[in-house]
A tleap script that builds the chain and sets N, CA, C and O, in Angstrom:
source leaprc.protein.ff14SB
mol = sequence {
  NMET ALA ASP THR LYS ASP LEU TYR ALA ARG
  GLY LEU LYS ARG ARG LYS ALA MET PHE GLY
  ASP ALA ASP VAL ASP LYS ARG MET ALA ALA
  SER GLY ASP PHE GLY ALA PRO LEU GLN ASN
  VAL ILE ASN ALA TYR VAL TYR GLY ASP VAL
  TRP GLU ARG THR GLY LEU SER ALA ALA GLU
  ARG SER LEU VAL MET LEU ALA ILE THR ALA
  ALA SER ASN ARG PRO ALA GLU PHE ARG VAL
  HIE ALA LYS GLY ALA LEU ALA ASN GLY CYS
  THR ALA ALA GLN VAL GLN ASP VAL LEU LEU
  LEU LEU VAL ALA MET TYR CYS GLY VAL PRO
  ALA ALA ILE GLU PRO VAL ARG ILE ALA ALA
  GLU PHE PHE GLY GLU ALA ALA ASP PRO ALA
  ALA LYS CPRO
}
set mol.1.N position { 6.982 -40.567 -26.602 }
set mol.1.CA position { 7.066 -39.645 -25.473 }
set mol.1.C position { 8.533 -39.357 -25.159 }
set mol.1.O position { 9.380 -40.244 -25.270 }
set mol.2.N position { 8.824 -38.159 -24.781 }
set mol.2.CA position { 10.186 -37.736 -24.449 }
set mol.2.C position { 10.611 -38.351 -23.123 }
set mol.2.O position { 9.776 -38.704 -22.291 }
set mol.3.N position { 11.931 -38.473 -22.937 }
set mol.3.CA position { 12.374 -38.994 -21.646 }
set mol.3.C position { 12.254 -37.895 -20.585 }
set mol.3.O position { 12.032 -36.726 -20.902 }
set mol.4.N position { 12.404 -38.291 -19.336 }
set mol.4.CA position { 12.165 -37.371 -18.217 }
set mol.4.C position { 13.084 -36.154 -18.269 }
set mol.4.O position { 12.645 -35.048 -17.952 }
set mol.5.N position { 14.340 -36.325 -18.658 }
set mol.5.CA position { 15.256 -35.182 -18.726 }
set mol.5.C position { 14.802 -34.170 -19.770 }
set mol.5.O position { 14.883 -32.962 -19.548 }
set mol.6.N position { 14.323 -34.667 -20.911 }
set mol.6.CA position { 13.813 -33.761 -21.944 }
set mol.6.C position { 12.551 -33.049 -21.468 }
set mol.6.O position { 12.388 -31.848 -21.686 }
set mol.7.N position { 11.658 -33.797 -20.817 }
set mol.7.CA position { 10.435 -33.196 -20.279 }
set mol.7.C position { 10.776 -32.119 -19.254 }
set mol.7.O position { 10.186 -31.038 -19.263 }
set mol.8.N position { 11.724 -32.415 -18.375 }
set mol.8.CA position { 12.128 -31.464 -17.343 }
set mol.8.C position { 12.665 -30.184 -17.984 }
set mol.8.O position { 12.261 -29.084 -17.608 }
set mol.9.N position { 13.576 -30.328 -18.950 }
set mol.9.CA position { 14.175 -29.159 -19.610 }
set mol.9.C position { 13.114 -28.347 -20.345 }
set mol.9.O position { 13.098 -27.119 -20.256 }
set mol.10.N position { 12.234 -29.022 -21.063 }
set mol.10.CA position { 11.170 -28.344 -21.789 }
set mol.10.C position { 10.216 -27.631 -20.826 }
set mol.10.O position { 9.796 -26.499 -21.069 }
set mol.11.N position { 9.885 -28.319 -19.729 }
set mol.11.CA position { 8.980 -27.738 -18.738 }
set mol.11.C position { 9.581 -26.548 -18.020 }
set mol.11.O position { 8.900 -25.549 -17.791 }
set mol.12.N position { 10.844 -26.646 -17.667 }
set mol.12.CA position { 11.509 -25.534 -16.998 }
set mol.12.C position { 11.567 -24.316 -17.920 }
set mol.12.O position { 11.389 -23.181 -17.478 }
set mol.13.N position { 11.816 -24.563 -19.193 }
set mol.13.CA position { 11.845 -23.460 -20.170 }
set mol.13.C position { 10.473 -22.785 -20.251 }
set mol.13.O position { 10.387 -21.557 -20.219 }
set mol.14.N position { 9.394 -23.580 -20.358 }
set mol.14.CA position { 8.043 -23.016 -20.435 }
set mol.14.C position { 7.706 -22.271 -19.152 }
set mol.14.O position { 7.181 -21.159 -19.191 }
set mol.15.N position { 8.008 -22.886 -18.021 }
set mol.15.CA position { 7.695 -22.283 -16.721 }
set mol.15.C position { 8.378 -20.927 -16.579 }
set mol.15.O position { 7.758 -19.963 -16.129 }
set mol.16.N position { 9.638 -20.848 -16.958 }
set mol.16.CA position { 10.371 -19.581 -16.856 }
set mol.16.C position { 9.849 -18.542 -17.854 }
set mol.16.O position { 9.862 -17.346 -17.566 }
set mol.17.N position { 9.394 -18.992 -19.014 }
set mol.17.CA position { 8.814 -18.059 -19.987 }
set mol.17.C position { 7.518 -17.458 -19.445 }
set mol.17.O position { 7.219 -16.290 -19.694 }
set mol.18.N position { 6.760 -18.253 -18.712 }
set mol.18.CA position { 5.480 -17.787 -18.175 }
set mol.18.C position { 5.638 -16.916 -16.937 }
set mol.18.O position { 4.948 -15.906 -16.793 }
set mol.19.N position { 6.540 -17.300 -16.047 }
set mol.19.CA position { 6.613 -16.655 -14.740 }
set mol.19.C position { 7.891 -15.862 -14.494 }
set mol.19.O position { 7.983 -15.136 -13.504 }
set mol.20.N position { 8.865 -15.987 -15.366 }
set mol.20.CA position { 10.133 -15.286 -15.208 }
set mol.20.C position { 11.156 -16.148 -14.490 }
set mol.20.O position { 10.823 -16.915 -13.587 }
set mol.21.N position { 12.402 -16.009 -14.904 }
set mol.21.CA position { 13.484 -16.805 -14.323 }
set mol.21.C position { 13.571 -16.636 -12.811 }
set mol.21.O position { 13.667 -17.616 -12.072 }
set mol.22.N position { 13.536 -15.396 -12.361 }
set mol.22.CA position { 13.734 -15.123 -10.932 }
set mol.22.C position { 12.637 -15.766 -10.080 }
set mol.22.O position { 12.929 -16.361 -9.042 }
set mol.23.N position { 11.377 -15.651 -10.512 }
set mol.23.CA position { 10.279 -16.230 -9.729 }
set mol.23.C position { 10.367 -17.753 -9.672 }
set mol.23.O position { 10.164 -18.353 -8.617 }
set mol.24.N position { 10.667 -18.368 -10.801 }
set mol.24.CA position { 10.773 -19.827 -10.828 }
set mol.24.C position { 11.945 -20.282 -9.973 }
set mol.24.O position { 11.814 -21.218 -9.184 }
set mol.25.N position { 13.089 -19.626 -10.122 }
set mol.25.CA position { 14.260 -19.998 -9.314 }
set mol.25.C position { 13.961 -19.840 -7.825 }
set mol.25.O position { 14.362 -20.675 -7.015 }
set mol.26.N position { 13.263 -18.778 -7.471 }
set mol.26.CA position { 12.906 -18.534 -6.067 }
set mol.26.C position { 11.979 -19.629 -5.539 }
set mol.26.O position { 12.190 -20.147 -4.443 }
set mol.27.N position { 10.964 -19.977 -6.311 }
set mol.27.CA position { 10.019 -21.014 -5.880 }
set mol.27.C position { 10.715 -22.364 -5.752 }
set mol.27.O position { 10.455 -23.117 -4.814 }
set mol.28.N position { 11.594 -22.662 -6.694 }
set mol.28.CA position { 12.305 -23.943 -6.634 }
set mol.28.C position { 13.256 -23.979 -5.446 }
set mol.28.O position { 13.351 -24.998 -4.762 }
set mol.29.N position { 13.955 -22.889 -5.195 }
set mol.29.CA position { 14.889 -22.835 -4.064 }
set mol.29.C position { 14.147 -22.909 -2.738 }
set mol.29.O position { 14.634 -23.520 -1.787 }
set mol.30.N position { 12.979 -22.296 -2.667 }
set mol.30.CA position { 12.200 -22.300 -1.425 }
set mol.30.C position { 11.774 -23.714 -1.033 }
set mol.30.O position { 11.525 -23.987 0.141 }
set mol.31.N position { 11.694 -24.595 -2.000 }
set mol.31.CA position { 11.299 -25.976 -1.729 }
set mol.31.C position { 12.430 -26.781 -1.102 }
set mol.31.O position { 12.189 -27.771 -0.412 }
set mol.32.N position { 13.671 -26.346 -1.347 }
set mol.32.CA position { 14.823 -27.043 -0.783 }
set mol.32.C position { 14.921 -28.484 -1.260 }
set mol.32.O position { 14.240 -28.894 -2.201 }
set mol.33.N position { 15.773 -29.233 -0.599 }
set mol.33.CA position { 15.967 -30.641 -0.954 }
set mol.33.C position { 14.693 -31.449 -0.746 }
set mol.33.O position { 14.385 -32.349 -1.528 }
set mol.34.N position { 13.959 -31.126 0.306 }
set mol.34.CA position { 12.731 -31.861 0.606 }
set mol.34.C position { 11.714 -31.720 -0.526 }
set mol.34.O position { 11.045 -32.689 -0.884 }
set mol.35.N position { 11.599 -30.539 -1.079 }
set mol.35.CA position { 10.620 -30.286 -2.136 }
set mol.35.C position { 11.125 -30.539 -3.541 }
set mol.35.O position { 10.363 -30.408 -4.498 }
set mol.36.N position { 12.398 -30.899 -3.690 }
set mol.36.CA position { 12.966 -31.111 -5.021 }
set mol.36.C position { 12.200 -32.144 -5.847 }
set mol.36.O position { 11.994 -31.920 -7.040 }
set mol.37.N position { 11.766 -33.272 -5.261 }
set mol.37.CA position { 10.992 -34.224 -6.076 }
set mol.37.C position { 9.687 -33.622 -6.623 }
set mol.37.O position { 9.304 -33.909 -7.757 }
set mol.38.N position { 9.015 -32.801 -5.831 }
set mol.38.CA position { 7.797 -32.156 -6.311 }
set mol.38.C position { 8.126 -31.165 -7.426 }
set mol.38.O position { 7.396 -31.094 -8.415 }
set mol.39.N position { 9.200 -30.407 -7.290 }
set mol.39.CA position { 9.605 -29.478 -8.344 }
set mol.39.C position { 9.928 -30.233 -9.625 }
set mol.39.O position { 9.659 -29.741 -10.721 }
set mol.40.N position { 10.502 -31.423 -9.496 }
set mol.40.CA position { 10.781 -32.252 -10.666 }
set mol.40.C position { 9.477 -32.631 -11.367 }
set mol.40.O position { 9.381 -32.547 -12.591 }
set mol.41.N position { 8.482 -33.043 -10.597 }
set mol.41.CA position { 7.171 -33.390 -11.161 }
set mol.41.C position { 6.550 -32.169 -11.840 }
set mol.41.O position { 6.027 -32.268 -12.950 }
set mol.42.N position { 6.612 -31.014 -11.163 }
set mol.42.CA position { 6.043 -29.789 -11.723 }
set mol.42.C position { 6.705 -29.444 -13.055 }
set mol.42.O position { 6.024 -29.169 -14.043 }
set mol.43.N position { 8.034 -29.461 -13.073 }
set mol.43.CA position { 8.735 -29.096 -14.308 }
set mol.43.C position { 8.532 -30.120 -15.417 }
set mol.43.O position { 8.203 -29.753 -16.545 }
set mol.44.N position { 8.724 -31.405 -15.107 }
set mol.44.CA position { 8.674 -32.438 -16.145 }
set mol.44.C position { 7.257 -32.727 -16.617 }
set mol.44.O position { 6.990 -32.758 -17.819 }
set mol.45.N position { 6.361 -32.936 -15.682 }
set mol.45.CA position { 5.040 -33.426 -16.082 }
set mol.45.C position { 4.001 -32.320 -16.228 }
set mol.45.O position { 3.222 -32.329 -17.181 }
set mol.46.N position { 3.977 -31.371 -15.300 }
set mol.46.CA position { 2.987 -30.303 -15.414 }
set mol.46.C position { 3.325 -29.399 -16.601 }
set mol.46.O position { 2.494 -29.205 -17.488 }
set mol.47.N position { 4.538 -28.848 -16.622 }
set mol.47.CA position { 4.894 -27.904 -17.689 }
set mol.47.C position { 5.545 -28.560 -18.892 }
set mol.47.O position { 5.348 -28.098 -20.017 }
set mol.48.N position { 6.311 -29.615 -18.695 }
set mol.48.CA position { 6.986 -30.276 -19.814 }
set mol.48.C position { 6.086 -31.176 -20.623 }
set mol.48.O position { 6.324 -31.385 -21.813 }
set mol.49.N position { 5.047 -31.718 -19.995 }
set mol.49.CA position { 4.135 -32.610 -20.699 }
set mol.49.C position { 2.760 -31.963 -20.891 }
set mol.49.O position { 2.371 -31.674 -22.023 }
set mol.50.N position { 2.032 -31.736 -19.816 }
set mol.50.CA position { 0.649 -31.253 -19.922 }
set mol.50.C position { 0.566 -29.892 -20.607 }
set mol.50.O position { -0.258 -29.705 -21.503 }
set mol.51.N position { 1.402 -28.943 -20.203 }
set mol.51.CA position { 1.335 -27.604 -20.807 }
set mol.51.C position { 1.848 -27.601 -22.245 }
set mol.51.O position { 1.612 -26.634 -22.969 }
set mol.52.N position { 2.531 -28.635 -22.671 }
set mol.52.CA position { 3.056 -28.706 -24.040 }
set mol.52.C position { 2.094 -29.405 -25.001 }
set mol.52.O position { 2.364 -29.445 -26.201 }
set mol.53.N position { 1.004 -29.946 -24.520 }
set mol.53.CA position { 0.033 -30.589 -25.405 }
set mol.53.C position { -0.608 -29.540 -26.306 }
set mol.53.O position { -0.554 -28.344 -26.019 }
set mol.54.N position { -1.207 -29.993 -27.384 }
set mol.54.CA position { -1.696 -29.055 -28.393 }
set mol.54.C position { -3.215 -28.850 -28.387 }
set mol.54.O position { -3.719 -28.071 -29.197 }
set mol.55.N position { -3.943 -29.508 -27.520 }
set mol.55.CA position { -5.403 -29.395 -27.510 }
set mol.55.C position { -5.924 -28.027 -27.132 }
set mol.55.O position { -6.974 -27.608 -27.620 }
set mol.56.N position { -5.214 -27.329 -26.279 }
set mol.56.CA position { -5.576 -25.980 -25.846 }
set mol.56.C position { -4.383 -25.062 -26.058 }
set mol.56.O position { -3.234 -25.498 -25.996 }
set mol.57.N position { -4.659 -23.811 -26.305 }
set mol.57.CA position { -3.569 -22.837 -26.398 }
set mol.57.C position { -3.059 -22.526 -24.994 }
set mol.57.O position { -3.717 -22.847 -24.004 }
set mol.58.N position { -1.901 -21.908 -24.912 }
set mol.58.CA position { -1.355 -21.510 -23.610 }
set mol.58.C position { -2.305 -20.542 -22.909 }
set mol.58.O position { -2.483 -20.629 -21.694 }
set mol.59.N position { -2.917 -19.619 -23.656 }
set mol.59.CA position { -3.858 -18.669 -23.057 }
set mol.59.C position { -5.088 -19.395 -22.512 }
set mol.59.O position { -5.565 -19.075 -21.424 }
set mol.60.N position { -5.598 -20.364 -23.259 }
set mol.60.CA position { -6.748 -21.131 -22.773 }
set mol.60.C position { -6.399 -21.907 -21.505 }
set mol.60.O position { -7.194 -21.957 -20.567 }
set mol.61.N position { -5.228 -22.502 -21.476 }
set mol.61.CA position { -4.788 -23.225 -20.271 }
set mol.61.C position { -4.683 -22.263 -19.082 }
set mol.61.O position { -5.059 -22.606 -17.961 }
set mol.62.N position { -4.172 -21.071 -19.337 }
set mol.62.CA position { -4.070 -20.077 -18.265 }
set mol.62.C position { -5.444 -19.714 -17.720 }
set mol.62.O position { -5.619 -19.605 -16.507 }
set mol.63.N position { -6.410 -19.527 -18.597 }
set mol.63.CA position { -7.761 -19.190 -18.143 }
set mol.63.C position { -8.356 -20.327 -17.316 }
set mol.63.O position { -9.033 -20.085 -16.317 }
set mol.64.N position { -8.107 -21.549 -17.729 }
set mol.64.CA position { -8.577 -22.700 -16.952 }
set mol.64.C position { -7.907 -22.707 -15.579 }
set mol.64.O position { -8.567 -22.944 -14.568 }
set mol.65.N position { -6.612 -22.450 -15.541 }
set mol.65.CA position { -5.900 -22.434 -14.260 }
set mol.65.C position { -6.426 -21.338 -13.341 }
set mol.65.O position { -6.525 -21.536 -12.130 }
set mol.66.N position { -6.759 -20.192 -13.906 }
set mol.66.CA position { -7.332 -19.125 -13.087 }
set mol.66.C position { -8.666 -19.570 -12.493 }
set mol.66.O position { -8.938 -19.325 -11.318 }
set mol.67.N position { -9.483 -20.212 -13.292 }
set mol.67.CA position { -10.765 -20.694 -12.786 }
set mol.67.C position { -10.573 -21.751 -11.700 }
set mol.67.O position { -11.246 -21.713 -10.670 }
set mol.68.N position { -9.670 -22.684 -11.925 }
set mol.68.CA position { -9.428 -23.754 -10.951 }
set mol.68.C position { -8.893 -23.190 -9.644 }
set mol.68.O position { -9.380 -23.546 -8.571 }
set mol.69.N position { -7.905 -22.324 -9.722 }
set mol.69.CA position { -7.302 -21.806 -8.490 }
set mol.69.C position { -8.262 -20.883 -7.752 }
set mol.69.O position { -8.245 -20.838 -6.522 }
set mol.70.N position { -9.098 -20.148 -8.478 }
set mol.70.CA position { -10.108 -19.308 -7.825 }
set mol.70.C position { -11.157 -20.185 -7.159 }
set mol.70.O position { -11.500 -19.973 -5.996 }
set mol.71.N position { -11.669 -21.171 -7.892 }
set mol.71.CA position { -12.736 -22.033 -7.379 }
set mol.71.C position { -12.283 -22.862 -6.180 }
set mol.71.O position { -13.089 -23.187 -5.309 }
set mol.72.N position { -11.002 -23.202 -6.134 }
set mol.72.CA position { -10.494 -24.022 -5.029 }
set mol.72.C position { -9.861 -23.194 -3.912 }
set mol.72.O position { -9.194 -23.734 -3.029 }
set mol.73.N position { -10.079 -21.874 -3.958 }
set mol.73.CA position { -9.595 -20.968 -2.912 }
set mol.73.C position { -8.084 -21.085 -2.694 }
set mol.73.O position { -7.616 -21.333 -1.582 }
set mol.74.N position { -7.350 -20.905 -3.764 }
set mol.74.CA position { -5.888 -20.943 -3.726 }
set mol.74.C position { -5.341 -19.600 -4.212 }
set mol.74.O position { -4.791 -19.521 -5.311 }
set mol.75.N position { -5.487 -18.530 -3.396 }
set mol.75.CA position { -5.100 -17.200 -3.879 }
set mol.75.C position { -3.621 -17.068 -4.222 }
set mol.75.O position { -3.276 -16.335 -5.150 }
set mol.76.N position { -2.744 -17.750 -3.507 }
set mol.76.CA position { -1.315 -17.651 -3.836 }
set mol.76.C position { -1.044 -18.241 -5.214 }
set mol.76.O position { -0.284 -17.671 -5.997 }
set mol.77.N position { -1.656 -19.370 -5.508 }
set mol.77.CA position { -1.482 -19.982 -6.825 }
set mol.77.C position { -2.223 -19.181 -7.896 }
set mol.77.O position { -1.776 -19.111 -9.041 }
set mol.78.N position { -3.359 -18.577 -7.524 }
set mol.78.CA position { -4.062 -17.711 -8.468 }
set mol.78.C position { -3.132 -16.581 -8.892 }
set mol.78.O position { -3.049 -16.258 -10.077 }
set mol.79.N position { -2.438 -15.983 -7.940 }
set mol.79.CA position { -1.508 -14.882 -8.238 }
set mol.79.C position { -0.425 -15.341 -9.217 }
set mol.79.O position { -0.116 -14.641 -10.181 }
set mol.80.N position { 0.145 -16.512 -8.967 }
set mol.80.CA position { 1.178 -17.055 -9.854 }
set mol.80.C position { 0.614 -17.214 -11.263 }
set mol.80.O position { 1.250 -16.823 -12.242 }
set mol.81.N position { -0.580 -17.790 -11.357 }
set mol.81.CA position { -1.150 -18.046 -12.672 }
set mol.81.C position { -1.716 -16.792 -13.335 }
set mol.81.O position { -1.872 -16.766 -14.556 }
set mol.82.N position { -2.023 -15.763 -12.567 }
set mol.82.CA position { -2.405 -14.481 -13.175 }
set mol.82.C position { -1.206 -13.901 -13.924 }
set mol.82.O position { -1.348 -13.368 -15.024 }
set mol.83.N position { -0.045 -14.010 -13.324 }
set mol.83.CA position { 1.172 -13.546 -14.003 }
set mol.83.C position { 1.415 -14.361 -15.265 }
set mol.83.O position { 1.772 -13.813 -16.308 }
set mol.84.N position { 1.219 -15.676 -15.167 }
set mol.84.CA position { 1.372 -16.535 -16.344 }
set mol.84.C position { 0.350 -16.212 -17.419 }
set mol.84.O position { 0.668 -16.230 -18.608 }
set mol.85.N position { -0.884 -15.914 -17.004 }
set mol.85.CA position { -1.940 -15.576 -17.968 }
set mol.85.C position { -1.580 -14.313 -18.742 }
set mol.85.O position { -1.814 -14.225 -19.947 }
set mol.86.N position { -1.018 -13.355 -18.051 }
set mol.86.CA position { -0.574 -12.125 -18.703 }
set mol.86.C position { 0.509 -12.448 -19.732 }
set mol.86.O position { 0.463 -11.957 -20.860 }
set mol.87.N position { 1.483 -13.275 -19.343 }
set mol.87.CA position { 2.561 -13.668 -20.256 }
set mol.87.C position { 2.038 -14.483 -21.434 }
set mol.87.O position { 2.608 -14.444 -22.524 }
set mol.88.N position { 0.953 -15.219 -21.212 }
set mol.88.CA position { 0.394 -16.053 -22.276 }
set mol.88.C position { -0.614 -15.311 -23.147 }
set mol.88.O position { -1.251 -15.915 -24.010 }
set mol.89.N position { -0.764 -14.007 -22.927 }
set mol.89.CA position { -1.581 -13.187 -23.806 }
set mol.89.C position { -3.051 -13.086 -23.451 }
set mol.89.O position { -3.851 -12.625 -24.265 }
set mol.90.N position { -3.421 -13.507 -22.259 }
set mol.90.CA position { -4.816 -13.365 -21.851 }
set mol.90.C position { -5.151 -11.886 -21.673 }
set mol.90.O position { -4.310 -11.090 -21.254 }
set mol.91.N position { -6.374 -11.542 -21.992 }
set mol.91.CA position { -6.806 -10.152 -21.879 }
set mol.91.C position { -7.572 -9.938 -20.579 }
set mol.91.O position { -8.033 -10.886 -19.944 }
set mol.92.N position { -7.691 -8.693 -20.208 }
set mol.92.CA position { -8.464 -8.340 -19.018 }
set mol.92.C position { -9.905 -8.821 -19.167 }
set mol.92.O position { -10.490 -9.325 -18.208 }
set mol.93.N position { -10.479 -8.673 -20.350 }
set mol.93.CA position { -11.867 -9.088 -20.577 }
set mol.93.C position { -12.032 -10.595 -20.405 }
set mol.93.O position { -13.034 -11.046 -19.850 }
set mol.94.N position { -11.069 -11.371 -20.871 }
set mol.94.CA position { -11.136 -12.828 -20.709 }
set mol.94.C position { -11.082 -13.217 -19.239 }
set mol.94.O position { -11.871 -14.042 -18.779 }
set mol.95.N position { -10.157 -12.626 -18.510 }
set mol.95.CA position { -10.011 -12.943 -17.089 }
set mol.95.C position { -11.249 -12.506 -16.324 }
set mol.95.O position { -11.734 -13.220 -15.447 }
set mol.96.N position { -11.749 -11.342 -16.659 }
set mol.96.CA position { -12.964 -10.849 -16.002 }
set mol.96.C position { -14.140 -11.792 -16.271 }
set mol.96.O position { -14.921 -12.079 -15.364 }
set mol.97.N position { -14.268 -12.269 -17.490 }
set mol.97.CA position { -15.348 -13.206 -17.813 }
set mol.97.C position { -15.211 -14.511 -17.036 }
set mol.97.O position { -16.205 -15.034 -16.533 }
set mol.98.N position { -14.004 -15.038 -16.932 }
set mol.98.CA position { -13.794 -16.270 -16.167 }
set mol.98.C position { -14.231 -16.073 -14.725 }
set mol.98.O position { -14.910 -16.926 -14.153 }
set mol.99.N position { -13.841 -14.945 -14.138 }
set mol.99.CA position { -14.146 -14.717 -12.723 }
set mol.99.C position { -15.618 -14.383 -12.495 }
set mol.99.O position { -16.216 -14.856 -11.529 }
set mol.100.N position { -16.195 -13.588 -13.358 }
set mol.100.CA position { -17.587 -13.183 -13.170 }
set mol.100.C position { -18.568 -14.248 -13.651 }
set mol.100.O position { -19.452 -14.675 -12.909 }
set mol.101.N position { -18.401 -14.662 -14.888 }
set mol.101.CA position { -19.381 -15.554 -15.496 }
set mol.101.C position { -19.235 -17.003 -15.061 }
set mol.101.O position { -20.219 -17.743 -15.053 }
set mol.102.N position { -18.043 -17.418 -14.705 }
set mol.102.CA position { -17.859 -18.820 -14.339 }
set mol.102.C position { -17.670 -19.002 -12.837 }
set mol.102.O position { -18.449 -19.709 -12.198 }
set mol.103.N position { -16.658 -18.382 -12.275 }
set mol.103.CA position { -16.375 -18.591 -10.855 }
set mol.103.C position { -17.497 -18.040 -9.986 }
set mol.103.O position { -18.039 -18.761 -9.147 }
set mol.104.N position { -17.852 -16.777 -10.175 }
set mol.104.CA position { -18.890 -16.179 -9.322 }
set mol.104.C position { -20.232 -16.878 -9.496 }
set mol.104.O position { -20.935 -17.113 -8.514 }
set mol.105.N position { -20.592 -17.211 -10.718 }
set mol.105.CA position { -21.903 -17.806 -10.962 }
set mol.105.C position { -21.971 -19.267 -10.541 }
set mol.105.O position { -22.996 -19.704 -10.018 }
set mol.106.N position { -20.912 -20.028 -10.755 }
set mol.106.CA position { -20.953 -21.457 -10.462 }
set mol.106.C position { -20.410 -21.817 -9.086 }
set mol.106.O position { -20.815 -22.823 -8.503 }
set mol.107.N position { -19.498 -21.004 -8.562 }
set mol.107.CA position { -18.901 -21.303 -7.253 }
set mol.107.C position { -19.385 -20.357 -6.163 }
set mol.107.O position { -19.226 -20.639 -4.975 }
set mol.108.N position { -19.966 -19.254 -6.557 }
set mol.108.CA position { -20.453 -18.263 -5.617 }
set mol.108.C position { -19.602 -17.011 -5.629 }
set mol.108.O position { -18.396 -17.054 -5.873 }
set mol.109.N position { -20.254 -15.904 -5.362 }
set mol.109.CA position { -19.577 -14.614 -5.356 }
set mol.109.C position { -18.375 -14.597 -4.400 }
set mol.109.O position { -17.324 -14.074 -4.769 }
set mol.110.N position { -18.494 -15.151 -3.185 }
set mol.110.CA position { -17.333 -15.113 -2.288 }
set mol.110.C position { -16.073 -15.756 -2.881 }
set mol.110.O position { -14.958 -15.339 -2.570 }
set mol.111.N position { -16.251 -16.762 -3.730 }
set mol.111.CA position { -15.095 -17.411 -4.349 }
set mol.111.C position { -14.388 -16.498 -5.335 }
set mol.111.O position { -13.210 -16.706 -5.625 }
set mol.112.N position { -15.071 -15.499 -5.851 }
set mol.112.CA position { -14.487 -14.615 -6.857 }
set mol.112.C position { -13.898 -13.332 -6.281 }
set mol.112.O position { -13.142 -12.648 -6.971 }
set mol.113.N position { -14.218 -12.992 -5.051 }
set mol.113.CA position { -13.817 -11.685 -4.511 }
set mol.113.C position { -12.308 -11.510 -4.460 }
set mol.113.O position { -11.789 -10.556 -5.040 }
set mol.114.N position { -11.594 -12.389 -3.795 }
set mol.114.CA position { -10.136 -12.245 -3.692 }
set mol.114.C position { -9.457 -12.400 -5.055 }
set mol.114.O position { -8.563 -11.613 -5.368 }
set mol.115.N position { -9.840 -13.373 -5.874 }
set mol.115.CA position { -9.235 -13.445 -7.207 }
set mol.115.C position { -9.454 -12.181 -8.046 }
set mol.115.O position { -8.566 -11.793 -8.805 }
set mol.116.N position { -10.602 -11.540 -7.925 }
set mol.116.CA position { -10.827 -10.285 -8.657 }
set mol.116.C position { -9.843 -9.221 -8.181 }
set mol.116.O position { -9.288 -8.480 -8.993 }
set mol.117.N position { -9.627 -9.141 -6.876 }
set mol.117.CA position { -8.648 -8.174 -6.353 }
set mol.117.C position { -7.255 -8.444 -6.913 }
set mol.117.O position { -6.547 -7.527 -7.329 }
set mol.118.N position { -6.878 -9.711 -6.915 }
set mol.118.CA position { -5.549 -10.078 -7.428 }
set mol.118.C position { -5.462 -9.798 -8.924 }
set mol.118.O position { -4.480 -9.222 -9.392 }
set mol.119.N position { -6.483 -10.201 -9.675 }
set mol.119.CA position { -6.471 -9.987 -11.127 }
set mol.119.C position { -6.389 -8.505 -11.465 }
set mol.119.O position { -5.765 -8.127 -12.457 }
set mol.120.N position { -7.015 -7.666 -10.649 }
set mol.120.CA position { -6.967 -6.219 -10.896 }
set mol.120.C position { -5.537 -5.699 -10.838 }
set mol.120.O position { -5.203 -4.734 -11.526 }
set mol.121.N position { -4.691 -6.321 -10.030 }
set mol.121.CA position { -3.281 -5.911 -9.961 }
set mol.121.C position { -2.580 -6.155 -11.296 }
set mol.121.O position { -1.695 -5.392 -11.683 }
set mol.122.N position { -2.972 -7.211 -11.994 }
set mol.122.CA position { -2.325 -7.582 -13.244 }
set mol.122.C position { -3.036 -7.025 -14.471 }
set mol.122.O position { -2.391 -6.657 -15.453 }
set mol.123.N position { -4.363 -6.963 -14.417 }
set mol.123.CA position { -5.151 -6.635 -15.596 }
set mol.123.C position { -6.010 -5.387 -15.454 }
set mol.123.O position { -6.612 -4.945 -16.432 }
set mol.124.N position { -6.080 -4.810 -14.261 }
set mol.124.CA position { -6.965 -3.671 -14.026 }
set mol.124.C position { -6.549 -2.424 -14.759 }
set mol.124.O position { -5.383 -2.253 -15.114 }
set mol.125.N position { -7.514 -1.552 -14.985 }
set mol.125.CA position { -7.277 -0.299 -15.705 }
set mol.125.C position { -6.262 0.579 -14.994 }
set mol.125.O position { -5.492 1.293 -15.637 }
set mol.126.N position { -6.258 0.526 -13.665 }
set mol.126.CA position { -5.346 1.374 -12.895 }
set mol.126.C position { -3.945 0.800 -12.803 }
set mol.126.O position { -3.022 1.479 -12.353 }
set mol.127.N position { -3.779 -0.447 -13.224 }
set mol.127.CA position { -2.460 -1.091 -13.122 }
set mol.127.C position { -1.469 -0.385 -14.045 }
set mol.127.O position { -1.767 -0.124 -15.211 }
set mol.128.N position { -0.316 -0.088 -13.521 }
set mol.128.CA position { 0.758 0.533 -14.288 }
set mol.128.C position { 1.523 -0.576 -15.015 }
set mol.128.O position { 2.130 -1.421 -14.357 }
set mol.129.N position { 1.514 -0.600 -16.366 }
set mol.129.CA position { 2.179 -1.674 -17.086 }
set mol.129.C position { 3.654 -1.812 -16.722 }
set mol.129.O position { 4.198 -2.915 -16.781 }
set mol.130.N position { 4.302 -0.730 -16.352 }
set mol.130.CA position { 5.719 -0.796 -15.979 }
set mol.130.C position { 5.914 -1.415 -14.607 }
set mol.130.O position { 7.028 -1.815 -14.267 }
set mol.131.N position { 4.864 -1.504 -13.815 }
set mol.131.CA position { 5.000 -2.013 -12.448 }
set mol.131.C position { 4.293 -3.343 -12.252 }
set mol.131.O position { 3.921 -3.687 -11.130 }
set mol.132.N position { 4.102 -4.104 -13.339 }
set mol.132.CA position { 3.441 -5.411 -13.221 }
set mol.132.C position { 4.253 -6.303 -12.298 }
set mol.132.O position { 5.479 -6.353 -12.396 }
set mol.133.N position { 3.563 -7.019 -11.389 }
set mol.133.CA position { 4.270 -7.923 -10.466 }
set mol.133.C position { 4.936 -9.052 -11.186 }
set mol.133.O position { 5.571 -9.897 -10.555 }
savepdb mol mol.pdb
quit
């Protein structure tokens, strides 16, 4: 296993590739000194370790994250991971299937309503590719 500094660097690189430098820097800065330990965990262990494993592709992990954040009513995190899913190559059809066939059917239609609205911003037919959030 890599040491924590290597995990942190690897995780920060992956996180920025998925969400963009500016968004990651903004989220990390918003946490301030108080949130710095959590940002360290996020970078080193969430993205540097878990997201770097080989059992699932990055796109598959993104689809799982969309399902988890939708099912647990975390629209702000759903939005973050919708952007990551787009960067990881997820298609509109895949995201739609996760929300309709899994979230709506297993968690209930109300759990899928807001995530569908958010996903439409990133994957919807009317979304302007030049204006992706």
